[in-house]
N, C-alpha and C positions, 0 to 999 in steps of 0.2 A: 505495500499499499504508500503512495505515495504522500510524502504528509503535506507537501504544502501545493496537492495539483492545481493549474491552471491558474496560482497565483501568480502577480506582477511583482516584483523586487527591482526597485532603486536601490543602489548602491554606489554610495560615495566613493573614491579612494578604494573599488575594485581592481583596480590595474596591476595591486601586487599586497604580499604583506596579508595583514588577515583580511582585507579587505576583498582577496582573490580565492580564500579559502572559502569562505563566505559565500559566494558567487557561486564556486563552482559546486558545492554542498548542498545549495538551496535549488541550484538545476536536477542536479540527482534526484531529487525532491519535487520534480514536478514544477518546478517556477520558473516563467519565463525571466529575464534576468537585465534591466538595464544599466548599464553602469557607467556613472561619470568619473573624469578621473584626469587630471589636467597631466599626468604622465604619460610615460610610453608603452605603459604596460597592457590598455585597456582593449585591445583589438585583439592581442592573444588572448587575452579573457571571453572577451565574447566570442572567438573565434572556438576555444575549449566550448563552451556553452550549445553553440549551436552543434560540436558534434557530440553532445550529448542528447543531444533531437528536441534540444528548448530552443525558444525565440531569441534572439540576444539586440546588443544595440549596443552602441559606446559614444562616447560624446564627450569632447574636449570640455572641461566646464574648472570654472575659478568660482568655488565657494564662496569665496569674500565679494562676491560681484552680484547683490541682488538679480539682477538683471541675465545677469547670464544663468543665475536658477530658475527663474521662472521660466525662462526659454525651452531650459532642460525637461520641465517637468509637462514643457506643451509638446514639447517634443516624444515623450512619453506615452501622453496621451494620446495626439495622432499616431503613433504605432501601436499602441496598444490595450486602447480603449479604456484603461483606467490605471490603477493604483492601488496594491495591497500595502503592499510592507515597503518602508523607507527604512535604511541602513545607511546612519551617519556616522563614516568609516574614514574618510577624511582627516589626515589629521598631520602635524610636524612636531618635532623636539624641540628643533633650533638648537641654538650654540646656548650655551649653561657656561653660568657667572654667577659669583656670589651679586646679591642686588647691587652694591654700590659698583661694581664692575660692569653692570648690565648696560646693553646696549641699545637706548629708545629705538630704533627701529626692529629689532632683532623681539626686542619685548613686546613689542605691539601688532607687529608679524602671527607671530605666535596666538594670541588674542584673535586678532581678526580669522584666523582659519580655524584654530580649534574649536573657537566659543558662537563668532559671528557668522561663520561656514553651517555649525549645526542651525542656527538662531533660521538662517538664512533659510537653510531645503525643507526644514519642519514649517513654516511661516507658507514657503511654495507649494509642499506638496502635501500637508494635514486636511487640505479641503479636497485636494481629489480623493484622497483615505475616505475623507466622509461622506463622497458621493455614492463610493464601492458599496458603503453601510459596513463596512467588517478591516480590520486593518493592523498592523504592528507598526510603532516606532521603536526602532535601535539603536540607542543613541553608543556609541565607543566613548566609555569613560577613562580611570587609572586608577590604580593604587595610591596616584599621585593626587585625585580628587577626595584622597578619604586620609592623605596623612601627607605630612611635609617634606618639599622637597630642597634640600637646602644650597641645590647648584641651579635650580630652573625653578625660580618662583613664577614666572610666567607660565609654562608649563603647566604646573602644579594648580594656579590661579584658574587657568584656564576648563583642566577639568573638574573642578571643584566648579565652576559655572557651568560644565555641561551636565555636573547631579543637578545642579536645582533646575535648570532647565527640564529634566526629565520629569522631575514631582512636579513643576508643576502647571505642563501640558499635560501629563495626567491627572493633575487637580481638575482642569479646564476641561478636560473631556472627559469626567465623572462628572460634574457639574452641568453638561450640557444632556447629560443621558446617555451617552453613547459607548455603551457598557462591551460592545463587541471592538472597541477600540482599544489598546494596548500601548503603553508608553516604558520602555523602562531603558537604561541603563547597562551595561555590560563594563569590569571593573578588573582590565587582567593586570597579573603582573607582569616580570619581565619577561617578554617574549622574543621567541626565536625568527627575527625579524631583521630585514637590513635598519632598518631605524635604529637596530642595538649594534647588531654587525658591521654595518656598511661604514663607509667612508664620515666622518664627522657625526656617527654616530655614540648611543650612550659609552660606547665602554673605550672608544678614542675619545672622548669627551673627557671623562672622567678622568683618563689614561694622563691628560695632558695639564688637567687638575691639580690633580693627588700624585703627578712623578712617579707611581704606578704604572708596573708594566700592564698593559689589558688581560693576560692569563692571570694577574694580581688583582687587578680588577674584578676580574668576572671570579676569580674563588673567593677571596675576602672581602667583599662587596655586595655582589648580587648576589652570589645562589646564598651564604646566611641569611638573607631578607624572606626568605620562606622553612617555613616547616623541614619542607620537602626539600632543600636546598637544591633546589631545580629552576631553571628557566620554564615556563610556559611554551606550547606550540600554536600555528596557528589555527592546527584544527582541532584544538580545546576550545578555542573560544567560539570558533563556530558552530560547533557541537550546542555552544548555551545558547550562539544565537538563534541555529533553527529549533532548536526546544520553546523557545519564547517565540518564532514566527509562526509555530503550530496551534493545533486547537488546544492542543497539553499545556500551554503557556496561557490558557484564557484567564486565569485568576488570578495573571500576577502582572504589579501594573505601579509604577510608581516606584519601583526598584530601582537601587544599586547592588547588582549581585558579583559577588567577586569570583574571581575567577584565576585562583594567583598563590598556589601552592602553600596557602595559612600565610600572608606576608602580613593582610589586615584581619579584625574580627568586628568589624562592623560596616 
């Protein structure tokens, strides 16, 4: 049985990492997929979705531009006729620094992509989901949205904001009596993606700030954060997204759910 049979899912940041895994997992469960991503991977992922027997489109989109997001919503409506699921996965981690050394433009960009991007997409797509009379909004939060980040206050602030938006929109949907629409956030721990391991990623940036090697940062600072002393995989995050997107997740709304190996307890 396909858990998302004939649903239409919009996934920002779906060209790689967690977003890619969510797109492919949703397609395997019967969903048609619209990928919005400013990066180069969206076309390839759309092709993989098509190979799974589902419809797919990809659209180059900067989530910080409201008019671009609104245009993307129109493209999805024209192609698929409706939207059931929105996954806000587009995000950046930016350059790390102690706040008194932070670059203002970098700080602002992180907020614009992670927080305003989520806001812009919800604003554009929630009316489409309401028209379908059934839907799911899944925002990518972070453990940084629940605890401190000594060397990345902007990312930390943006993800705290994403959780706040998630709870507010869930409450608004409930106030309107739209009980078949849920709004949740997933808060991953440190995940095995290019955002962590790639150039200018988390490990490289922490190595620069601490003077430790990347291997030392990973073994002495990152892994010990969790009870399981390991990183998470994109597929594990996608599993949670699938559960929330399915009918089984109908009673879960307004939540920020940790998938972090026991790093955070609230």
